[in-house]
N, C-alpha and C positions, 0 to 999 in steps of 0.2 A: 506645563509638562515638559514643552520641548527644551526651557530652559535647564531645568532638571537632568532630562537626558544627556544634554550637552555637557553639563560638568561632570556627569559620571563617565561619558567618554573619556575627557578630560584628565581625569582622576585615573582611567585605566592607561591612558599613553602616559602619565607619571610615574605609575608602578613599571610600567615596562621600562623606562628611561632609568628609573632608579635601580633595577634589577641589573642591568647592562653597567651601571657606574659602580656597584658594588662588585661585579666581575672584573672589571678594570683597576680596582684599589687591590682585590687579592692577587692578581696578576701583576701587578707592579710590587707590591710586597714580597710577594712569595714567588713569584715567576710561574705559576701552575694556573692553571683553568680545571673547570668542574669536569671537561670533557675530556679532559689528559688520562692517558692510562695509568695505572700504578704495576708497577713491577713487585708479585708477591714474595719475593727474594727478601726486597728489604723491610718486609712487615714483621712485626714480632708475634712470636705464637701466640699471646693474648688475641691481638687484632684479627689474626687469621681465624680464630674459632669466633671470634664475633661476626666477621663476615658470612662463615657458614651457618651460623645460626639465624643470621639477617636473612639468607636465603632459604632457610629450612632443609639443612642438610646434616645428617648425623656423622658426628666423628668420634662416637665411642670405638675404642678399639685400636684408634692411632695415636698411639704416645708419642711419636715423632714428629718434628716439626716438617719433615720431608714429605711426608705422607698426606698432612695436612694441606700443604702448599699445594700439592698437586690435586688434591680434591676440590681446592677454588679454581683453578685452573681448568679443570675439566668441567665447571657449573657455568663458566663465563667470564668475559673480561672484567676486569675489574676497573672502574673510573673513581677519580677523586671525588665526586660527587656522592658516588654509593657509599665510598669510605667515610665521609663527614657524617653523612646521615646514619650511617651503623653505629658507629663510637656516639652520636649525638643520643640515639634511642637508648642504649644501652648503658650511659649515664644518668638518664633520665629515672628518677626513682618513684613514680606514678604508681601507685596503686591501682590493679584494673579489679573492677567490681565484678562479683560473680552473682546470678540469681539464685535465690531459695524458692523452691517450688512448693505452693502450698497444700497442694492435693491434684487429684486426675486431671480437672479442667484447665488448671495453670498449665500442665505438664503438656497436655494435648493440645493447647492453644500454641505454646511456644516453639515446642521441640516436633511434635509428630506433624503439626500444621503447617510448618516452615520447610517451603520447597528449595530452596535454594541457598542452605548454608549447613554450617557442619556444629552439632553439639555435641560436647564432652561432659556426662551429667556424672556425678560420684553420688551412688545409692548407698544410703547408709539403712541396715535393717534394724529391726526392733530389738533394743537391747545388745547392741553390737557396736563396737568402734569403727570407725569411717576404714576403708581398704589403703587410703594414702592419708597421711600424716598431715596436719594443718600447715607446717614449713615446707613440705614439699608438694602441697596441694596449690599454695601460693607461687610457687616457683613454676609449677604447671600450666595454671592459667597467665603467669605473665609471659611464657615461653609461647603457647599454642593463639593467644590473643591477637599477636603481631600477625597470624595469618588468616584475621577474621574469624576463627574459632570459638565459638560462645561456649561459656562454660554454666554450670550450675550444680547445685545440690538438692536432693529429693530426700528429704527424712520418710521414714516408712510411719513412723509414729503419727505423722499429721493424717496418713490415709493407708492404713493397714490393709484393708480390704484390696484395694487397688495394687499394692505389693504381692500380694498373694494369689493375684489374678495373673499378675506379670511372671510368677514364679522368682522374685526377688527374695530368696528366704535369707541371704547371707549379702553381706556389702560387697559392692563391686563397681565397676565403671562400666557406663553406656555411651557408644558413640553413635549417634543419629547422622545417616548419609542420604541423600538421594538415592532412589535404587536406579531409575532409569535416566537417560539421556535427554529427555524432554523437560521441557520448562514447567514447573508446578506438578511434577510427577510423584509418584509415591515415596515414601520414606521407610528405611529400613535400619533396625535398631542392633547394632552388634556388642556384644559383653567381652570384655577383656577377659583373657584365658590365660595370662601369663603368669608366672610364677615370681619373676622380678618387680617388685614395686619399686622402681626408680625413673627417676624423670624422663631418662634418653630412651630407656626400654619401651615405656608407653607412647612417648613420642614417635618411636619408629615404629610401632603400631598403628598409630592414628595415620601416620603418613603412606603406609603401606596399604591400609583401606581405602585412603584418598586417591592413591595413585591407580589402585586397580580400575576406577572408573575412565581413565585416559587409555584411549588406543595407542596401543605400543606394536611397532614394526620392527620386526626382526632380520630381514633379508632385502636384499635387493629388490626381488620379485614382487614382493607384499608392497614395498614403497612405489613401484613402478604402477601396479595396479591402483593402488590408492590416491598416487597422484594425478592419474589422468580419470579417476572418478567423478563424476558429477550427481550431488545429491542435494538436498534441503538447506546445506550450508554454505553460503555465500563467502562466509569468510572462514579460513582457516589458518591455525599457527602450528607450527611443526617446529619441534626441539630435536635436533641432531645433536647428541654426546655421546661421550663414552663414560656412561654411569649406568649403576645397578636399576636405578629406578629416578624418575625424576623430581625436582625439588620441590619441597613442600607448597612454596607459593604458586608453583606453577599447576599443581593438584588443586590448591584453594581455587584459583582462578578459573579452572575448568568446571568446578561446581558452582560459581559466582555466575558466570556466563553461559550457564546451561541453555540450551535452545538458543543461542544467540552465535555463539563462536565455539568451533568443534577445534580441541587441543590432541594433539597428536605427537606422541614422543618416538622419535626414531632411534633405536639402541645399536649405534654403530660399534660395538667394542668388540665383535667377532668377525667383523666383515673382512673379507679378503679381496672382494671388487669394489671399487668404490667408485667406477667410472660414470655410473649413471647420476650419482651427485654432482658431479662436475658438469653432466649434462645440463642439470636442471638448475646450475647456478650455485649449487652448494660447495666453498671452497675451503672453508675454514670449520674448525671444530674447538668448542661448541659454535653452534647457530641457531637463531631464533627468527624463523622465516614465516612472513605473514604471505599467505596467498588469497588472492582476492579476483573477482572477475575483471578487475582492471589489470592486475600482473602481480609482481612478486615485490615485497619490500622486505628489506633486512633490518631488523630491530635492531638498534645499539649502535647505529651510526648517527644519530642525531643527538642533539643537545636535551640531555635530561632521561634519555633511553637507558635506563640503568636496570640492573638484573635484579629486581627488587618487586615485590607486591603491589607497593604505592605506584610506582613508575609505570607499570605494565598496565595494572586495573585504569588508569588515567588515560593511557594509550588506547585501549580497547572500549571505552568508554567514548571517546570521542569518535570512534570509529562506527561502531555498534550500538547507540545509546539506546535506552528503554525510555516509553513516555513518562514513567517516573523521573527519571533523569534531566529529561528537558523541562519537565514540571519543576523540578527542585531548582535548576538551573533560572528557569523565570522567575520563581519565587524570591532567589538571593537577587537578582536584578533589580526589580520591582521595589522591594524594600529598600536597597542600597540608594535608590532612586529616590524613596519617600523619604529618608533620611537627611536628605539635601535640603527640605522645606526648615528644618531647624536653623540652618544657617542661612537661607535666602530671606526667610522672615524676617523683618526688622521690627523692633519696639522692646515691649515688656517681656521678661522671661516666661511668663506665664501664657503669656500669647503664642509666643514660639512652641511649647509644648503643647498647646490646645489645637492650634494649626498642625502639628505634627502628628499628633493622634488622630485627629480628622484626616489628614491625608494618607496615613497608614492604613484606617478602615477602610476608605474610598479605596484605594488601590488595590489592595487585597481582594475585596469583595469583587471588584471589575475584572480581577485575573481569575478568581475562581469561576465568576459568571463566564468569560470569556473563554476558559478551557472545556466547559461541559459539551458544546456544541464540538468540539476539536475531537475529542475523546467519541462521539457519535458517528462524526463522518470516518474516524478511522477503523471503525468496525465495517463500513460498508466493503463489500467483493469488489467494487469499481474503483477503488482508489488503488488498489494492490501496486499499478505501474507506477502511480504518484509517489508510494512509498518507496518503490524501489529506486527511483530516478533520486529521491531525497538522499536515500543513505548512499548511493554512487557519488553525487555530490557533497556529502560529509567524508567521504575516504578520500576524495580527491584533494579536497582542502587541509585535511588533517594529516596528511603525510606530507606534508609541504616542512621547509625549515622556518617558518615563521610561527607555524603552529606547533611545531617542538620548542621553540622560546616560549611560545605562550604556556604550553604545559610544565615546563620545568619552572617558569615563574609562579605557576599555580600552585604547585608542591613546595616550591621555597617558602610562600607567602601563609600557606596552611599549615606550614610546620614552624611558623614566627607570627602567631596571632597579634602578639604584642606590637611588632612591627606595621603589621597590615592595619591595626585599629589606631596606631598614632600617626601613620600616613592619611590616613582618613579624617582624623580630627584636624589636623594639618591644614588640610586641604577645604575643608569646611571651614575652619577659620578665615583662611586667605579669602575666599568667597564671601563670607561676611564682612570683613574689612572693605572689600573693594564695593560691594552692595550698599553698605553704609555711607561710603563716600559718595557714591553717586548719588544716592538719596539727598544727602543734604547739600549737594550741588544744586538739587531742584528744590531746595527749601520743602522737604519734606517734614511735616512736625510729627509725624510718628514715630522717627529715628529716637527721639527724645521722651518719649512716654515711658513713665515708669508702671510697674505693677500694680499700684493704687489706682491709678487713673485708668489702666486697661481695664481693670475689673469695674471701675465704676462704669464705663462706657459699656462694657458688655451685659452690665445690668440693665442700663437704661435700653439698650438694644431688645434685651429679653421681655422687660415690661412693655416695650411699644408693641412689641412682636405679639405680646398676650392680650392687650387692649386693642389696639389698631392693628390690625396684620398687615395692611397693605402699606403704612408707615415704616413698617421694618425694611422694606426694599429701598428706602430712601438712603440718599449718601448723607441727607442733613440731619441736625440734631432733631430728635423727637421729644415733645413736649406731652405730659400726659395730663388728664385732667385730675388726677389724684396726686400730684405734687404739692397743691397748695391745700388740698382736703383729705388727708389719710383715710378718713372713715369711707369714702367713697371707694378705696381698695377695698376693704373688708366688705363693703355691701356688694361689690361684683364679684368678690370670692364666695360669698354665701348664694346668690343666684349667677351660677355660672353661664346662663342662657343671653345674659347682657354684654358678653363679651366673648364668647364662643361664636362668633360669626364667621361665614366662609370667606374667601379670599376673592375679592371683586378686582377684576381688572379695571384698570382705567382708561381704556381705549375709546370708551363712549365720550370722553371729555371732549375729542376733537371733532365728534360729530355734533355736539350743542351748538344752535345759532346765535351768532354774535354779528354787532353790528356797530357803527359810530351813533353817540349820541349827539344830534343836531339840534340847534335853535333856530327859531325865525326871528326876522326883524321886527320893530317896534308897531302895534298895530292900533289903530283907534277901536274905541267901544263900538261904533258902528261897523266896521270892517270885522271886528270880533263877532258880533253879533251875527252879520251876513253869513260870516265863515262858519259859525256854529249850525246856522239854518241850512245852509249846503252840506254841512256833513251829515245833518239828519235825513235830507232828501237823498244823497248820494249813500247811505249807510249799507244799502243791499250792494251796489256795485260794487265800494270798497272792499266789500268783506270777500267778494270772489278774487280779488287782484293779489296776483303774488310778488312781494317786494323782495328784491335781491338783498341779501346780506352781505357787507364789507367784511371778510374776516382775515384775519393774520395769522402767518404760521406759528404754530405752537413752538415753545421751547422744550425740550426734554424735562420731564417731569423730576427728573433727579436734581435740576438746577434750580428748582422753585425752594425757596426758604419758608420753612413755616412761619404765619403769623400767631401772636400770642393767643393761646387758647382762651385765657379768661376773658379776651376781648371780644370773640365771636363766637364763642361755645353756645351760650345763651342768649337769645336775641327777644327782649320785651316787645309786645306788641306796641306798646305806647311809645316805646322810643323810635319806631320807624313810623316816617311819615307817609310812604305808601303804603302800609297796613292800614292807618286810621283813615286815609282820605279815599284811595284810589283802587289799593290790592281787593279789597271786600266787594268791589263791583266789576261787572265784564267791561269789555271795552267798548262795546256797543252803547252802554247805559253812560259812560263817562265822556263819551263824544261830542254829547249834547251839553255837556257842562262848560260854566266859565272856566276859563284859563287864568283867572286874575289871582287864585288860590295859590298857585304855584310860587314857591320861594327860590327857584333856581336862579333867576336874576329879576330886577327891578324892572327892565324893560325889554327881556328876552322872554320866549316862551317855547318849549319843544315841539319838535316836528315829528308829529305822530305817525305822519306817512313812511316815514324810513323804520318803522316798529315790524315786526312779525306780526301776523294778525292775531296768533294766539298767545301774545305775550301781554301782561297786565300792565299798566300804564302806573309807571311811579318816577320820582325823580330824587330819590334818596337810596343809598345801599344801606340794607342793614347790618352787613357787615362791619365796615369801617364805620359807619353811621356819618357819612360826608355825603353832600349832593353830587348829582352828577354834574360834570363839567361839559361844555361846548367842545366836540370832537375825542373825548372819552370811549374807550372800548367797551362795550357790555355785553355781557352774556346770560342767556335765560335758560332756564331749567325746564323740564317736561310739564310742571306743575303750572308754569305761567309767570312765576317770579323773577324779576330781572335783578343784577347786582354787575358791578365792576368785574370784568374779566379776569382780573389777577387777583381780586379778593376770593371770588368763588372758585377759582382753579387751586389757590392754596387751600381752603377749605375743603375740597373733594380730595385732593393728595395726601390729606392728613388721615383719612380713613374716615371721614365723615360723609357717607354716600346719600344724603339727604338733603333736603330743602333747609336753610337756618330758619323760615318763617314758618311753614307747614309741617315740615319733617318728610314729606313725598320722597320715596326713593329717586334720586337721581338718575337712575341708570334706567327706570322705568317709564315707557311710555302711560300717558294720563289722556282719559277722553277730552276732547276738546268742548270748550264752553258753549252752552247752548247760543246759536245766535238770535240778536234781539230781532222780532217778530216787527216788522213795519206797522205805523198804525193807519187808520184807513183814510186819513187826511194826508198822508204822506203820497208824493208824486212820485212814481219810479222815473227813474232817468233811462 
């Protein structure tokens, strides 16, 4: 995760440097920068009208270029970046979609229940033609959509009862605007009553109703009272301009940021005394002044601060974000970080996408789960001070020059998605190249694996998890019993209880008894008989002695290599010498027997004194079918059977948590064998 986070931060740094590089190229070729001011006198009449439409100002009734130019100057300074964005949007021929309402519930859900947006709906009455024709309606949709106004069409033939209840007996236009200045307030519907069915007149009607929600100041006394007033709004933005009404983008933003930012329009058209504006720091007209508890900020003096909806929207979102804005930002960052797995993962292509899907699901699930307690904590009244300090920190950091560069780059790359995706892909390919080179230097074989090999290994992993759950967590290859006999696979599918076993931890293996197998020297028959008699006499005392077992440190279970399952999966009793000779009797019954039958060595016999008291005596391992040699490491199970330590560990690590001889669970304790009662002629020691 930290590696992907590092690569994502590196990618953002590359984007920042690349944007500065593009600015340097444009400056070198044309000698202009995005923040450079443009003289409206040098622009054509068509470009001036494009700027007015981009800002949301009506120019109907202004036939001369001089009047249009003055209106552009009154609305705000024009920068090269804003001019480029406006011309680019004008040239774009993308069609904007409009909603077709199916009935009352659909209309209520989208229009009347939407508290923070404007809707323009064309109502078509029964057996009537629409008020606005198809061509003019498409122009209207395109014109208002750039200001965040959503459009739709309601045909009364789909729900005539609702139209009669609303009083829509003729085709008309309906505008939905929030009624109050609080967030999620009531919505009021206004009907167009104009006679002229033209795009400019309808747009003027829309902007007039939207501007009516903005507090307007017409004199210096009112401005002084409003400037010194303290209310619920921590952030206020003032527009000082010589206009009849604020631009459409300013009115649209006032609805979008309802309850967060207060928008105030100061009309200085008929002011005689402007001394108070000088006292509060307003020297130029028009001016966009942001007032916060930390001070005054003049919008438009930094990079990317254009007089447009997109630029001011990103600026205000960074200062006064909603919880939803932070969630969307975290969602984008988490998914960008998760997609890095596509390039970091090496090997087959299918493997890359499988890992990517797994990472996307994991990261998004963790993100949603982590946001739930955050939303709960934000509802607590005790965190109001924490919330205020967090917003204060955001306002301090997002009014810096670096933050303005970041916002400008965000608008640039969001308007050029192909460039953003191509740079992300190029960054990922570079990561893939260096990661592949690093792993090849480390002699990692997974780099050269193809799709077929990886799918085969994935199938082996799945089947090993299906039949031997513990073995699926090992790094070594797992061989299943049904590899040689496919009928076993069908048999286990028919009886799920044979393979649906719970996962058993292997920590108990470290607690199993271990000791060294030792042999005694050559003894005569008399010494052997005396030793046998001594053993019988001292059986009671020896049963109470505790013999210390010599143990070695276990290696990690993932470094153990599986033995062949066909060799040790099923062991007959006839093949096990200890099962035939000694494993069926208790250790106290075998102490009186002669050791001449042991075939460990012709002149050597085992030293049973080093064995734990509850272990059965034998000289052969039923897993590998080899005799115990002097000095080899043995391990015993709770049932009492003894094996080579390496053999039984591989057996248990393979998911077979039972004894190879008696099938007693290797993790479950067993009652000790009944001790041999001494005979009446036995002499106690």
